[in-house]
N, C-alpha and C positions, 0 to 999 in steps of 0.2 A: 072204249079201247077197241081199236080194230085188230082183229086176230086173223092171221092166215091159218090155213090148214096145218102148217108146220108148227105154228104157235100152239094150236089146240092139241096137236099130238104130243108136243113136249110137255105142256102143262098137265096133260092127263097122266103123266108118269110120276107125278109127285105122290109120295106116300102120305098117309094120314099124319104121321109124326112130322114129316117135312112141312106139311100145310100148317100144322099147329105151331111149329117153330117159326115159320115165315110170318104167321099172324102176329106172334109175340114180338118179333123183330120190328115189323112195321108199326106196331103200337109204340114201341120204344122210340122209333125214329120220329113219330108224330109228337111225342112228348119232350124231345130233347131240347127244343127251343123255349119250353115253358108255355107255349100256346097250343091250343087245340082248335085249329082252323076247320070250319065246315068243309072246305075243299079237301083237306087231308082225310077227314072222315069219309068223304065221298069216294076218294081213291081207294081207301081200305075196303069200303063196301063193294066197289067194282072188282077189286082183286078177289075178295071173298066169292063174288058171283062167278067170275071166270075160272077160278081155281076149284070151285065146288067146296069151299070151306063152309062147313055146316055149323049150326049152333052147338052141336056136340063137340066138334073140333075146337071151337072157341072156348067152351067150358074146360075141355081137357088141356088146352094150351095154358090155362091159368095155373095149372099144377106143375108145369115144366120148370125145372131149375135152369138157371142160366148155363151151367156146363152142359146139360143135356141138349138144350136148344143150340148152343154154339157148336157142339160136336156133330149134331145132326146136320146142320147147314154146312159145316166145313167138309163133311164127308160126302156131300153130293157131287154129282158129276159137273163138269164145267158148264154145260148148257143150262142146267138148272140154276147154277150160281149166277149166270148172266141175267136170268129173270129176277133173281133176288136183288141184284144191283140195280136193275131197271126200276123195279117197284120202289126200292128205297129212294132213288133219285126223284121219282115222280112225286113222292110225298114231300121231300125236301123242297122241290120247286113249286109245289101246289099254291102256296100263298104269295108267290111272286118275289120272295126275298130269301136269300140264303144267309143264315147267320154263321158267325165263326164257329159256334158250338155245333151246328149241324154239319158243317164242313169237316170239323175235327172228328165227329162221331162217324160220319160216312167213311173217312179215311181209316179210322181205327177198325171199324167193322170190315172194311175192304181187306185190310191186312189180316185181321184175326180169322176171317172166314176163308181166306185164300181166293177171293173173288177175281175173275179174270180181268186183265188190263186191256184197255182199248188203245191200240196204237194208230 
């Protein structure tokens, strides 16, 4: 993933809880179609790397409840939410096909988290 200086600056502002919530969301996106594709795992690994998501963050993320994760992501600023949408889309597109379930899940989370629209 090519990152500009602006990307790096924006991504460095994610809190530990935001990183944990993002990780859990991306794992749920990967599982929504019932397949765990190596390309999806690779994207999650790349996001972990560029975001600085640590093993401790991953372990802590497993203890998050769905309402805590959702509220955390919903309360982020619009710029951070744009990255959440981007990372979700990259996982959905990783295997080269978009299932109806993936599309429905993306739209549901888009609305639930108040992700920004692209016009």
